[in-house]
PDB file of N, CA, C, O and CB in Angstrom:
ATOM      1  N   MET A   1     270.121 182.654 -66.604  1.00  0.00           N
ATOM      2  CA  MET A   1     269.253 182.069 -66.059  1.00  0.00           C
ATOM      3  C   MET A   1     269.923 180.655 -65.614  1.00  0.00           C
ATOM      4  O   MET A   1     270.604 179.931 -66.341  1.00  0.00           O
ATOM      5  CB  MET A   1     268.100 182.062 -66.933  1.00  0.00           C
ATOM      6  N   SER A   2     269.557 180.413 -64.177  1.00  0.00           N
ATOM      7  CA  SER A   2     270.464 178.893 -63.963  1.00  0.00           C
ATOM      8  C   SER A   2     269.636 178.389 -64.505  1.00  0.00           C
ATOM      9  O   SER A   2     268.778 178.969 -65.170  1.00  0.00           O
ATOM     10  CB  SER A   2     270.885 178.118 -62.549  1.00  0.00           C
ATOM     11  N   ARG A   3     269.790 176.422 -64.207  1.00  0.00           N
ATOM     12  CA  ARG A   3     268.659 175.740 -64.855  1.00  0.00           C
ATOM     13  C   ARG A   3     269.004 174.859 -62.996  1.00  0.00           C
ATOM     14  O   ARG A   3     269.981 174.909 -62.249  1.00  0.00           O
ATOM     15  CB  ARG A   3     268.902 174.735 -66.945  1.00  0.00           C
ATOM     16  N   ARG A   4     267.793 174.220 -62.898  1.00  0.00           N
ATOM     17  CA  ARG A   4     266.759 174.301 -61.426  1.00  0.00           C
ATOM     18  C   ARG A   4     267.198 173.064 -61.766  1.00  0.00           C
ATOM     19  O   ARG A   4     267.388 172.585 -62.884  1.00  0.00           O
ATOM     20  CB  ARG A   4     264.888 174.844 -61.130  1.00  0.00           C
ATOM     21  N   SER A   5     267.370 172.498 -60.458  1.00  0.00           N
ATOM     22  CA  SER A   5     268.123 171.193 -59.953  1.00  0.00           C
ATOM     23  C   SER A   5     266.494 170.096 -59.650  1.00  0.00           C
ATOM     24  O   SER A   5     265.435 170.144 -59.024  1.00  0.00           O
ATOM     25  CB  SER A   5     269.339 171.656 -58.108  1.00  0.00           C
ATOM     26  N   GLU A   6     266.910 169.605 -60.164  1.00  0.00           N
ATOM     27  CA  GLU A   6     265.631 168.582 -59.181  1.00  0.00           C
ATOM     28  C   GLU A   6     265.691 167.335 -58.615  1.00  0.00           C
ATOM     29  O   GLU A   6     264.745 166.935 -57.936  1.00  0.00           O
ATOM     30  CB  GLU A   6     264.495 168.219 -59.892  1.00  0.00           C
ATOM     31  N   ARG A   7     266.991 166.440 -58.855  1.00  0.00           N
ATOM     32  CA  ARG A   7     267.185 166.218 -57.841  1.00  0.00           C
ATOM     33  C   ARG A   7     267.829 166.749 -56.455  1.00  0.00           C
ATOM     34  O   ARG A   7     268.913 167.296 -56.253  1.00  0.00           O
ATOM     35  CB  ARG A   7     267.440 165.580 -58.158  1.00  0.00           C
ATOM     36  N   HIS A   8     266.298 166.232 -55.162  1.00  0.00           N
ATOM     37  CA  HIS A   8     267.527 167.241 -54.471  1.00  0.00           C
ATOM     38  C   HIS A   8     266.953 165.913 -52.689  1.00  0.00           C
ATOM     39  O   HIS A   8     266.186 165.072 -52.220  1.00  0.00           O
ATOM     40  CB  HIS A   8     266.954 170.040 -54.427  1.00  0.00           C
ATOM     41  N   HIS A   9     267.919 166.615 -52.551  1.00  0.00           N
ATOM     42  CA  HIS A   9     268.330 165.745 -51.064  1.00  0.00           C
ATOM     43  C   HIS A   9     267.376 165.774 -49.339  1.00  0.00           C
ATOM     44  O   HIS A   9     267.208 166.773 -48.640  1.00  0.00           O
ATOM     45  CB  HIS A   9     269.979 166.473 -50.677  1.00  0.00           C
ATOM     46  N   THR A  10     266.886 164.312 -49.038  1.00  0.00           N
ATOM     47  CA  THR A  10     266.469 164.735 -48.351  1.00  0.00           C
ATOM     48  C   THR A  10     266.682 164.735 -46.699  1.00  0.00           C
ATOM     49  O   THR A  10     266.170 165.158 -45.662  1.00  0.00           O
ATOM     50  CB  THR A  10     265.710 164.487 -48.802  1.00  0.00           C
ATOM     51  N   VAL A  11     267.990 163.830 -47.283  1.00  0.00           N
ATOM     52  CA  VAL A  11     268.987 163.749 -45.676  1.00  0.00           C
ATOM     53  C   VAL A  11     270.676 164.795 -46.311  1.00  0.00           C
ATOM     54  O   VAL A  11     270.937 164.918 -47.507  1.00  0.00           O
ATOM     55  CB  VAL A  11     269.590 161.186 -45.107  1.00  0.00           C
ATOM     56  N   PRO A  12     271.220 165.163 -45.609  1.00  0.00           N
ATOM     57  CA  PRO A  12     272.580 165.872 -46.503  1.00  0.00           C
ATOM     58  C   PRO A  12     272.874 164.773 -46.283  1.00  0.00           C
ATOM     59  O   PRO A  12     272.618 163.923 -45.429  1.00  0.00           O
ATOM     60  CB  PRO A  12     273.676 167.197 -46.137  1.00  0.00           C
ATOM     61  N   ARG A  13     274.060 164.957 -48.067  1.00  0.00           N
ATOM     62  CA  ARG A  13     275.042 163.616 -47.961  1.00  0.00           C
ATOM     63  C   ARG A  13     276.536 164.096 -46.449  1.00  0.00           C
ATOM     64  O   ARG A  13     277.398 163.524 -45.781  1.00  0.00           O
ATOM     65  CB  ARG A  13     276.003 163.368 -50.161  1.00  0.00           C
ATOM     66  N   LEU A  14     276.053 165.243 -46.622  1.00  0.00           N
ATOM     67  CA  LEU A  14     277.517 165.821 -45.092  1.00  0.00           C
ATOM     68  C   LEU A  14     277.279 164.409 -44.006  1.00  0.00           C
ATOM     69  O   LEU A  14     277.995 163.433 -43.784  1.00  0.00           O
ATOM     70  CB  LEU A  14     276.853 168.052 -43.686  1.00  0.00           C
ATOM     71  N   HIS A  15     276.170 164.752 -43.570  1.00  0.00           N
ATOM     72  CA  HIS A  15     274.866 163.163 -42.737  1.00  0.00           C
ATOM     73  C   HIS A  15     276.028 161.631 -42.888  1.00  0.00           C
ATOM     74  O   HIS A  15     277.084 161.250 -42.382  1.00  0.00           O
ATOM     75  CB  HIS A  15     272.613 162.640 -44.424  1.00  0.00           C
ATOM     76  N   LEU A  16     274.803 161.033 -44.140  1.00  0.00           N
ATOM     77  CA  LEU A  16     275.001 160.075 -44.839  1.00  0.00           C
ATOM     78  C   LEU A  16     276.461 159.307 -45.073  1.00  0.00           C
ATOM     79  O   LEU A  16     276.614 158.124 -45.377  1.00  0.00           O
ATOM     80  CB  LEU A  16     274.506 160.512 -45.835  1.00  0.00           C
ATOM     81  N   ARG A  17     277.655 160.475 -44.809  1.00  0.00           N
ATOM     82  CA  ARG A  17     279.132 160.208 -44.820  1.00  0.00           C
ATOM     83  C   ARG A  17     279.246 159.287 -43.718  1.00  0.00           C
ATOM     84  O   ARG A  17     280.057 158.363 -43.654  1.00  0.00           O
ATOM     85  CB  ARG A  17     280.087 161.503 -44.647  1.00  0.00           C
ATOM     86  N   GLY A  18     278.313 159.622 -42.785  1.00  0.00           N
ATOM     87  CA  GLY A  18     278.585 159.018 -41.845  1.00  0.00           C
ATOM     88  C   GLY A  18     279.150 157.974 -41.436  1.00  0.00           C
ATOM     89  O   GLY A  18     280.199 157.506 -40.994  1.00  0.00           O
ATOM     90  N   PHE A  19     277.498 157.638 -41.902  1.00  0.00           N
ATOM     91  CA  PHE A  19     276.480 156.424 -41.888  1.00  0.00           C
ATOM     92  C   PHE A  19     277.768 155.668 -42.703  1.00  0.00           C
ATOM     93  O   PHE A  19     278.425 155.015 -41.893  1.00  0.00           O
ATOM     94  CB  PHE A  19     274.622 156.616 -42.799  1.00  0.00           C
ATOM     95  N   ALA A  20     278.253 155.588 -43.948  1.00  0.00           N
ATOM     96  CA  ALA A  20     278.410 155.400 -45.119  1.00  0.00           C
ATOM     97  C   ALA A  20     279.662 154.295 -45.564  1.00  0.00           C
ATOM     98  O   ALA A  20     280.582 155.005 -45.970  1.00  0.00           O
ATOM     99  CB  ALA A  20     278.527 156.705 -45.579  1.00  0.00           C
ATOM    100  N   GLY A  21     280.014 153.031 -45.639  1.00  0.00           N
ATOM    101  CA  GLY A  21     281.200 151.833 -45.617  1.00  0.00           C
ATOM    102  C   GLY A  21     282.149 152.422 -47.246  1.00  0.00           C
ATOM    103  O   GLY A  21     282.049 153.313 -48.090  1.00  0.00           O
ATOM    104  N   PRO A  22     282.912 151.411 -46.972  1.00  0.00           N
ATOM    105  CA  PRO A  22     283.505 151.108 -48.701  1.00  0.00           C
ATOM    106  C   PRO A  22     282.734 150.071 -48.761  1.00  0.00           C
ATOM    107  O   PRO A  22     282.241 149.164 -48.090  1.00  0.00           O
ATOM    108  CB  PRO A  22     285.292 150.698 -49.157  1.00  0.00           C
ATOM    109  N   TYR A  23     282.849 150.843 -50.542  1.00  0.00           N
ATOM    110  CA  TYR A  23     281.441 149.438 -51.867  1.00  0.00           C
ATOM    111  C   TYR A  23     283.227 148.584 -51.278  1.00  0.00           C
ATOM    112  O   TYR A  23     284.412 148.856 -51.085  1.00  0.00           O
ATOM    113  CB  TYR A  23     280.819 149.998 -55.101  1.00  0.00           C
ATOM    114  N   ALA A  24     282.253 147.481 -51.230  1.00  0.00           N
ATOM    115  CA  ALA A  24     283.108 145.528 -50.919  1.00  0.00           C
ATOM    116  C   ALA A  24     282.382 144.855 -52.422  1.00  0.00           C
ATOM    117  O   ALA A  24     282.529 143.649 -52.229  1.00  0.00           O
ATOM    118  CB  ALA A  24     282.153 144.165 -48.768  1.00  0.00           C
ATOM    119  N   GLY A  25     281.998 144.937 -53.182  1.00  0.00           N
ATOM    120  CA  GLY A  25     282.198 144.823 -54.357  1.00  0.00           C
ATOM    121  C   GLY A  25     283.529 144.874 -55.798  1.00  0.00           C
ATOM    122  O   GLY A  25     284.399 145.745 -55.782  1.00  0.00           O
ATOM    123  N   GLU A  26     283.460 143.850 -56.892  1.00  0.00           N
ATOM    124  CA  GLU A  26     284.214 144.363 -57.417  1.00  0.00           C
ATOM    125  C   GLU A  26     284.377 145.430 -58.310  1.00  0.00           C
ATOM    126  O   GLU A  26     285.547 145.499 -58.686  1.00  0.00           O
ATOM    127  CB  GLU A  26     284.495 143.735 -57.652  1.00  0.00           C
ATOM    128  N   ASP A  27     283.508 146.455 -58.886  1.00  0.00           N
ATOM    129  CA  ASP A  27     284.116 146.823 -59.448  1.00  0.00           C
ATOM    130  C   ASP A  27     284.679 148.277 -59.425  1.00  0.00           C
ATOM    131  O   ASP A  27     284.314 149.289 -58.827  1.00  0.00           O
ATOM    132  CB  ASP A  27     283.674 146.439 -60.174  1.00  0.00           C
ATOM    133  N   PRO A  28     286.107 147.914 -60.636  1.00  0.00           N
ATOM    134  CA  PRO A  28     287.022 149.673 -60.760  1.00  0.00           C
ATOM    135  C   PRO A  28     286.813 150.152 -60.869  1.00  0.00           C
ATOM    136  O   PRO A  28     287.603 151.095 -60.900  1.00  0.00           O
ATOM    137  CB  PRO A  28     287.731 150.339 -61.241  1.00  0.00           C
ATOM    138  N   ARG A  29     285.275 150.429 -61.149  1.00  0.00           N
ATOM    139  CA  ARG A  29     284.809 152.289 -61.548  1.00  0.00           C
ATOM    140  C   ARG A  29     285.017 152.781 -60.203  1.00  0.00           C
ATOM    141  O   ARG A  29     285.864 153.625 -59.910  1.00  0.00           O
ATOM    142  CB  ARG A  29     282.859 152.763 -62.142  1.00  0.00           C
ATOM    143  N   GLN A  30     284.048 152.109 -59.224  1.00  0.00           N
ATOM    144  CA  GLN A  30     283.725 152.490 -58.130  1.00  0.00           C
ATOM    145  C   GLN A  30     286.039 152.930 -57.002  1.00  0.00           C
ATOM    146  O   GLN A  30     286.888 152.095 -56.688  1.00  0.00           O
ATOM    147  CB  GLN A  30     282.320 150.782 -57.521  1.00  0.00           C
ATOM    148  N   SER A  31     286.065 154.283 -56.852  1.00  0.00           N
ATOM    149  CA  SER A  31     286.816 154.680 -56.072  1.00  0.00           C
ATOM    150  C   SER A  31     286.448 156.311 -55.610  1.00  0.00           C
ATOM    151  O   SER A  31     285.357 156.857 -55.778  1.00  0.00           O
ATOM    152  CB  SER A  31     288.076 154.393 -56.677  1.00  0.00           C
ATOM    153  N   GLY A  32     287.349 156.761 -55.148  1.00  0.00           N
ATOM    154  CA  GLY A  32     287.268 158.167 -53.969  1.00  0.00           C
ATOM    155  C   GLY A  32     286.387 157.604 -53.152  1.00  0.00           C
ATOM    156  O   GLY A  32     286.317 156.590 -52.457  1.00  0.00           O
ATOM    157  N   GLN A  33     285.286 159.150 -53.598  1.00  0.00           N
ATOM    158  CA  GLN A  33     284.170 159.796 -52.846  1.00  0.00           C
ATOM    159  C   GLN A  33     283.090 158.665 -53.189  1.00  0.00           C
ATOM    160  O   GLN A  33     282.615 158.102 -52.203  1.00  0.00           O
ATOM    161  CB  GLN A  33     283.754 161.470 -53.375  1.00  0.00           C
ATOM    162  N   ASP A  34     282.564 158.187 -54.640  1.00  0.00           N
ATOM    163  CA  ASP A  34     281.548 156.751 -54.897  1.00  0.00           C
ATOM    164  C   ASP A  34     281.807 155.766 -54.472  1.00  0.00           C
ATOM    165  O   ASP A  34     280.935 154.901 -54.556  1.00  0.00           O
ATOM    166  CB  ASP A  34     281.333 156.255 -56.073  1.00  0.00           C
ATOM    167  N   SER A  35     283.043 155.429 -53.849  1.00  0.00           N
ATOM    168  CA  SER A  35     283.397 154.395 -52.525  1.00  0.00           C
ATOM    169  C   SER A  35     282.108 154.185 -52.271  1.00  0.00           C
ATOM    170  O   SER A  35     281.317 153.330 -52.669  1.00  0.00           O
ATOM    171  CB  SER A  35     284.287 154.968 -51.090  1.00  0.00           C
ATOM    172  N   LEU A  36     281.979 155.428 -51.282  1.00  0.00           N
ATOM    173  CA  LEU A  36     281.097 155.493 -49.814  1.00  0.00           C
ATOM    174  C   LEU A  36     279.629 154.942 -50.455  1.00  0.00           C
ATOM    175  O   LEU A  36     279.051 155.507 -51.384  1.00  0.00           O
ATOM    176  CB  LEU A  36     280.942 157.413 -48.972  1.00  0.00           C
ATOM    177  N   MET A  37     279.110 153.635 -49.719  1.00  0.00           N
ATOM    178  CA  MET A  37     278.250 153.193 -49.977  1.00  0.00           C
ATOM    179  C   MET A  37     277.336 152.980 -48.489  1.00  0.00           C
ATOM    180  O   MET A  37     277.763 152.782 -47.352  1.00  0.00           O
ATOM    181  CB  MET A  37     278.672 152.175 -50.799  1.00  0.00           C
ATOM    182  N   LEU A  38     275.828 153.113 -49.018  1.00  0.00           N
ATOM    183  CA  LEU A  38     275.469 152.766 -47.451  1.00  0.00           C
ATOM    184  C   LEU A  38     274.164 151.410 -48.087  1.00  0.00           C
ATOM    185  O   LEU A  38     274.079 151.107 -49.277  1.00  0.00           O
ATOM    186  CB  LEU A  38     274.606 154.626 -46.237  1.00  0.00           C
ATOM    187  N   VAL A  39     273.369 150.848 -47.083  1.00  0.00           N
ATOM    188  CA  VAL A  39     272.661 149.798 -47.984  1.00  0.00           C
ATOM    189  C   VAL A  39     271.188 150.501 -47.390  1.00  0.00           C
ATOM    190  O   VAL A  39     270.880 150.822 -46.242  1.00  0.00           O
ATOM    191  CB  VAL A  39     273.049 147.801 -47.626  1.00  0.00           C
ATOM    192  N   GLN A  40     270.344 150.603 -48.824  1.00  0.00           N
ATOM    193  CA  GLN A  40     268.563 151.014 -48.168  1.00  0.00           C
ATOM    194  C   GLN A  40     267.872 149.402 -48.312  1.00  0.00           C
ATOM    195  O   GLN A  40     267.559 148.590 -49.182  1.00  0.00           O
ATOM    196  CB  GLN A  40     267.344 152.531 -49.556  1.00  0.00           C
ATOM    197  N   TYR A  41     267.876 149.541 -47.035  1.00  0.00           N
ATOM    198  CA  TYR A  41     266.409 148.529 -47.081  1.00  0.00           C
ATOM    199  C   TYR A  41     265.197 148.576 -47.112  1.00  0.00           C
ATOM    200  O   TYR A  41     264.824 149.174 -46.103  1.00  0.00           O
ATOM    201  CB  TYR A  41     266.211 147.923 -46.334  1.00  0.00           C
ATOM    202  N   ASP A  42     264.365 148.272 -47.720  1.00  0.00           N
ATOM    203  CA  ASP A  42     262.806 148.276 -48.249  1.00  0.00           C
ATOM    204  C   ASP A  42     262.547 147.205 -47.493  1.00  0.00           C
ATOM    205  O   ASP A  42     262.887 146.023 -47.443  1.00  0.00           O
ATOM    206  CB  ASP A  42     262.389 148.090 -49.932  1.00  0.00           C
ATOM    207  N   VAL A  43     261.255 148.581 -46.425  1.00  0.00           N
ATOM    208  CA  VAL A  43     260.731 147.086 -45.186  1.00  0.00           C
ATOM    209  C   VAL A  43     259.151 146.944 -46.064  1.00  0.00           C
ATOM    210  O   VAL A  43     258.325 146.252 -45.468  1.00  0.00           O
ATOM    211  CB  VAL A  43     260.421 147.722 -42.673  1.00  0.00           C
ATOM    212  N   ASN A  44     258.770 147.450 -47.197  1.00  0.00           N
ATOM    213  CA  ASN A  44     257.970 146.317 -48.094  1.00  0.00           C
ATOM    214  C   ASN A  44     257.986 145.383 -48.398  1.00  0.00           C
ATOM    215  O   ASN A  44     256.978 144.687 -48.275  1.00  0.00           O
ATOM    216  CB  ASN A  44     257.795 146.328 -48.884  1.00  0.00           C
ATOM    217  N   THR A  45     259.482 144.755 -49.112  1.00  0.00           N
ATOM    218  CA  THR A  45     259.900 143.465 -50.147  1.00  0.00           C
ATOM    219  C   THR A  45     261.000 142.735 -49.073  1.00  0.00           C
ATOM    220  O   THR A  45     261.281 141.539 -49.142  1.00  0.00           O
ATOM    221  CB  THR A  45     260.791 144.053 -51.964  1.00  0.00           C
ATOM    222  N   GLY A  46     261.535 143.612 -48.130  1.00  0.00           N
ATOM    223  CA  GLY A  46     262.808 143.219 -46.956  1.00  0.00           C
ATOM    224  C   GLY A  46     264.261 142.831 -47.876  1.00  0.00           C
ATOM    225  O   GLY A  46     265.133 142.065 -47.467  1.00  0.00           O
ATOM    226  N   SER A  47     264.285 143.621 -49.329  1.00  0.00           N
ATOM    227  CA  SER A  47     265.084 143.100 -50.232  1.00  0.00           C
ATOM    228  C   SER A  47     266.410 144.304 -49.550  1.00  0.00           C
ATOM    229  O   SER A  47     265.945 144.948 -48.610  1.00  0.00           O
ATOM    230  CB  SER A  47     264.394 143.169 -52.077  1.00  0.00           C
ATOM    231  N   ARG A  48     267.516 144.574 -49.794  1.00  0.00           N
ATOM    232  CA  ARG A  48     268.705 145.047 -49.522  1.00  0.00           C
ATOM    233  C   ARG A  48     269.642 145.746 -50.755  1.00  0.00           C
ATOM    234  O   ARG A  48     270.473 145.122 -51.414  1.00  0.00           O
ATOM    235  CB  ARG A  48     269.325 143.935 -48.927  1.00  0.00           C
ATOM    236  N   THR A  49     269.273 147.370 -50.935  1.00  0.00           N
ATOM    237  CA  THR A  49     270.225 147.294 -52.224  1.00  0.00           C
ATOM    238  C   THR A  49     271.081 148.150 -51.429  1.00  0.00           C
ATOM    239  O   THR A  49     270.810 148.848 -50.451  1.00  0.00           O
ATOM    240  CB  THR A  49     269.695 147.872 -53.899  1.00  0.00           C
ATOM    241  N   ASP A  50     273.026 147.805 -52.530  1.00  0.00           N
ATOM    242  CA  ASP A  50     273.886 149.020 -51.578  1.00  0.00           C
ATOM    243  C   ASP A  50     273.732 150.541 -53.270  1.00  0.00           C
ATOM    244  O   ASP A  50     273.703 150.644 -54.496  1.00  0.00           O
ATOM    245  CB  ASP A  50     276.500 148.126 -50.992  1.00  0.00           C
ATOM    246  N   VAL A  51     273.692 151.262 -52.078  1.00  0.00           N
ATOM    247  CA  VAL A  51     273.240 152.972 -53.006  1.00  0.00           C
ATOM    248  C   VAL A  51     274.827 153.838 -52.309  1.00  0.00           C
ATOM    249  O   VAL A  51     275.614 153.873 -51.362  1.00  0.00           O
ATOM    250  CB  VAL A  51     270.961 154.150 -52.098  1.00  0.00           C
ATOM    251  N   SER A  52     274.481 154.417 -53.637  1.00  0.00           N
ATOM    252  CA  SER A  52     275.770 155.517 -52.920  1.00  0.00           C
ATOM    253  C   SER A  52     275.250 156.753 -52.468  1.00  0.00           C
ATOM    254  O   SER A  52     274.182 157.236 -52.842  1.00  0.00           O
ATOM    255  CB  SER A  52     277.010 156.031 -54.019  1.00  0.00           C
ATOM    256  N   ILE A  53     276.148 157.321 -51.536  1.00  0.00           N
ATOM    257  CA  ILE A  53     275.685 158.591 -50.897  1.00  0.00           C
ATOM    258  C   ILE A  53     275.091 159.600 -52.577  1.00  0.00           C
ATOM    259  O   ILE A  53     274.356 160.559 -52.339  1.00  0.00           O
ATOM    260  CB  ILE A  53     277.363 159.442 -49.792  1.00  0.00           C
ATOM    261  N   ALA A  54     275.202 159.512 -53.073  1.00  0.00           N
ATOM    262  CA  ALA A  54     275.667 160.142 -54.018  1.00  0.00           C
ATOM    263  C   ALA A  54     273.737 160.080 -55.197  1.00  0.00           C
ATOM    264  O   ALA A  54     273.274 160.639 -56.191  1.00  0.00           O
ATOM    265  CB  ALA A  54     277.442 159.151 -54.608  1.00  0.00           C
ATOM    266  N   ASP A  55     273.241 158.871 -54.025  1.00  0.00           N
ATOM    267  CA  ASP A  55     272.373 158.763 -55.157  1.00  0.00           C
ATOM    268  C   ASP A  55     271.220 158.500 -53.814  1.00  0.00           C
ATOM    269  O   ASP A  55     270.070 158.738 -54.184  1.00  0.00           O
ATOM    270  CB  ASP A  55     272.762 157.403 -56.587  1.00  0.00           C
ATOM    271  N   ALA A  56     271.293 158.186 -52.766  1.00  0.00           N
ATOM    272  CA  ALA A  56     270.408 157.481 -51.563  1.00  0.00           C
ATOM    273  C   ALA A  56     270.375 159.071 -51.284  1.00  0.00           C
ATOM    274  O   ALA A  56     271.161 160.006 -51.432  1.00  0.00           O
ATOM    275  CB  ALA A  56     271.152 156.100 -50.198  1.00  0.00           C
ATOM    276  N   THR A  57     268.703 158.847 -50.672  1.00  0.00           N
ATOM    277  CA  THR A  57     267.891 159.864 -50.118  1.00  0.00           C
ATOM    278  C   THR A  57     266.805 161.261 -51.069  1.00  0.00           C
ATOM    279  O   THR A  57     266.117 162.235 -50.765  1.00  0.00           O
ATOM    280  CB  THR A  57     269.032 160.487 -49.271  1.00  0.00           C
ATOM    281  N   VAL A  58     267.286 160.468 -52.424  1.00  0.00           N
ATOM    282  CA  VAL A  58     266.784 161.714 -53.280  1.00  0.00           C
ATOM    283  C   VAL A  58     265.656 161.293 -53.420  1.00  0.00           C
ATOM    284  O   VAL A  58     265.208 160.148 -53.358  1.00  0.00           O
ATOM    285  CB  VAL A  58     267.420 162.128 -54.633  1.00  0.00           C
ATOM    286  N   VAL A  59     264.981 162.689 -53.704  1.00  0.00           N
ATOM    287  CA  VAL A  59     263.792 162.861 -53.803  1.00  0.00           C
ATOM    288  C   VAL A  59     263.405 163.621 -55.402  1.00  0.00           C
ATOM    289  O   VAL A  59     264.125 164.619 -55.387  1.00  0.00           O
ATOM    290  CB  VAL A  59     263.443 163.634 -52.507  1.00  0.00           C
ATOM    291  N   ARG A  60     262.592 163.629 -56.811  1.00  0.00           N
ATOM    292  CA  ARG A  60     262.524 163.902 -57.275  1.00  0.00           C
ATOM    293  C   ARG A  60     261.334 165.776 -57.273  1.00  0.00           C
ATOM    294  O   ARG A  60     260.117 165.951 -57.335  1.00  0.00           O
ATOM    295  CB  ARG A  60     262.623 162.722 -57.655  1.00  0.00           C
ATOM    296  N   ASN A  61     262.259 166.544 -57.194  1.00  0.00           N
ATOM    297  CA  ASN A  61     261.393 168.017 -56.934  1.00  0.00           C
ATOM    298  C   ASN A  61     261.213 167.952 -55.286  1.00  0.00           C
ATOM    299  O   ASN A  61     260.456 168.734 -54.710  1.00  0.00           O
ATOM    300  CB  ASN A  61     259.574 168.084 -57.865  1.00  0.00           C
ATOM    301  N   PHE A  62     262.116 166.769 -54.462  1.00  0.00           N
ATOM    302  CA  PHE A  62     260.886 167.235 -53.040  1.00  0.00           C
ATOM    303  C   PHE A  62     261.024 168.830 -52.507  1.00  0.00           C
ATOM    304  O   PHE A  62     260.139 169.236 -51.754  1.00  0.00           O
ATOM    305  CB  PHE A  62     261.290 166.140 -51.338  1.00  0.00           C
ATOM    306  N   TYR A  63     261.865 169.530 -52.797  1.00  0.00           N
ATOM    307  CA  TYR A  63     262.185 171.329 -52.871  1.00  0.00           C
ATOM    308  C   TYR A  63     260.959 171.877 -52.915  1.00  0.00           C
ATOM    309  O   TYR A  63     260.197 172.291 -52.040  1.00  0.00           O
ATOM    310  CB  TYR A  63     263.052 171.994 -54.278  1.00  0.00           C
ATOM    311  N   THR A  64     260.874 171.773 -54.683  1.00  0.00           N
ATOM    312  CA  THR A  64     259.875 172.876 -55.701  1.00  0.00           C
ATOM    313  C   THR A  64     258.827 173.021 -55.414  1.00  0.00           C
ATOM    314  O   THR A  64     258.008 172.213 -54.978  1.00  0.00           O
ATOM    315  CB  THR A  64     259.604 172.636 -57.023  1.00  0.00           C
ATOM    316  N   VAL A  65     258.741 174.170 -55.653  1.00  0.00           N
ATOM    317  CA  VAL A  65     257.801 175.130 -54.969  1.00  0.00           C
ATOM    318  C   VAL A  65     256.901 175.791 -56.067  1.00  0.00           C
ATOM    319  O   VAL A  65     257.195 176.944 -56.382  1.00  0.00           O
ATOM    320  CB  VAL A  65     258.631 176.279 -54.128  1.00  0.00           C
ATOM    321  N   VAL A  66     255.876 175.213 -56.663  1.00  0.00           N
ATOM    322  CA  VAL A  66     254.826 175.801 -58.131  1.00  0.00           C
ATOM    323  C   VAL A  66     254.338 177.006 -57.691  1.00  0.00           C
ATOM    324  O   VAL A  66     253.219 176.862 -57.199  1.00  0.00           O
ATOM    325  CB  VAL A  66     253.312 174.796 -58.633  1.00  0.00           C
ATOM    326  N   LEU A  67     254.967 178.802 -57.663  1.00  0.00           N
ATOM    327  CA  LEU A  67     255.263 180.029 -58.179  1.00  0.00           C
ATOM    328  C   LEU A  67     252.802 180.036 -59.096  1.00  0.00           C
ATOM    329  O   LEU A  67     251.940 179.536 -59.819  1.00  0.00           O
ATOM    330  CB  LEU A  67     257.415 179.826 -59.736  1.00  0.00           C
ATOM    331  N   PRO A  68     253.274 181.200 -57.987  1.00  0.00           N
ATOM    332  CA  PRO A  68     251.410 181.290 -58.638  1.00  0.00           C
ATOM    333  C   PRO A  68     251.537 181.816 -60.789  1.00  0.00           C
ATOM    334  O   PRO A  68     250.761 182.076 -61.708  1.00  0.00           O
ATOM    335  CB  PRO A  68     250.195 183.442 -57.268  1.00  0.00           C
ATOM    336  N   ASP A  69     252.490 181.740 -60.639  1.00  0.00           N
ATOM    337  CA  ASP A  69     252.326 182.125 -62.146  1.00  0.00           C
ATOM    338  C   ASP A  69     253.031 181.179 -63.210  1.00  0.00           C
ATOM    339  O   ASP A  69     253.815 181.412 -64.131  1.00  0.00           O
ATOM    340  CB  ASP A  69     252.921 183.575 -62.358  1.00  0.00           C
ATOM    341  N   GLY A  70     252.271 179.680 -62.577  1.00  0.00           N
ATOM    342  CA  GLY A  70     252.583 178.255 -63.484  1.00  0.00           C
ATOM    343  C   GLY A  70     254.313 177.154 -63.066  1.00  0.00           C
ATOM    344  O   GLY A  70     254.652 175.973 -63.005  1.00  0.00           O
ATOM    345  N   THR A  71     255.142 179.045 -62.813  1.00  0.00           N
ATOM    346  CA  THR A  71     256.740 177.914 -62.788  1.00  0.00           C
ATOM    347  C   THR A  71     257.217 177.471 -61.687  1.00  0.00           C
ATOM    348  O   THR A  71     256.515 177.429 -60.676  1.00  0.00           O
ATOM    349  CB  THR A  71     258.109 178.530 -63.271  1.00  0.00           C
ATOM    350  N   ARG A  72     258.791 176.972 -61.705  1.00  0.00           N
ATOM    351  CA  ARG A  72     258.452 176.111 -60.424  1.00  0.00           C
ATOM    352  C   ARG A  72     260.179 176.423 -60.674  1.00  0.00           C
ATOM    353  O   ARG A  72     260.907 176.536 -61.661  1.00  0.00           O
ATOM    354  CB  ARG A  72     257.434 174.215 -60.367  1.00  0.00           C
ATOM    355  N   SER A  73     260.360 176.488 -59.139  1.00  0.00           N
ATOM    356  CA  SER A  73     261.390 177.389 -57.827  1.00  0.00           C
ATOM    357  C   SER A  73     262.324 175.898 -57.405  1.00  0.00           C
ATOM    358  O   SER A  73     261.772 174.842 -57.097  1.00  0.00           O
ATOM    359  CB  SER A  73     260.109 178.246 -55.926  1.00  0.00           C
ATOM    360  N   ASP A  74     263.441 176.043 -57.454  1.00  0.00           N
ATOM    361  CA  ASP A  74     264.060 175.061 -55.923  1.00  0.00           C
ATOM    362  C   ASP A  74     264.918 176.352 -55.261  1.00  0.00           C
ATOM    363  O   ASP A  74     265.687 175.988 -54.372  1.00  0.00           O
ATOM    364  CB  ASP A  74     265.478 173.278 -56.368  1.00  0.00           C
ATOM    365  N   ALA A  75     264.918 177.453 -55.476  1.00  0.00           N
ATOM    366  CA  ALA A  75     265.625 178.648 -54.982  1.00  0.00           C
ATOM    367  C   ALA A  75     265.235 178.940 -53.123  1.00  0.00           C
ATOM    368  O   ALA A  75     265.736 179.896 -52.530  1.00  0.00           O
ATOM    369  CB  ALA A  75     265.025 180.047 -56.098  1.00  0.00           C
TER     370      ALA A  75
END
């Protein structure tokens, strides 16, 4: 049995890459695909946060369905 995913992207990463830019900070660990960043804007607080495409638009268990026997599936 494969492990069930819990981190589901509501927007595919392929689409997010088109809006992402290079990481502008000085963190040397940021390289390759991880260096593509988006600016996430919170409309309630007005705050802006740099977020990687791996973490953008992730909602826990967004596509999970609870089956009649109580188990969960994302397949």
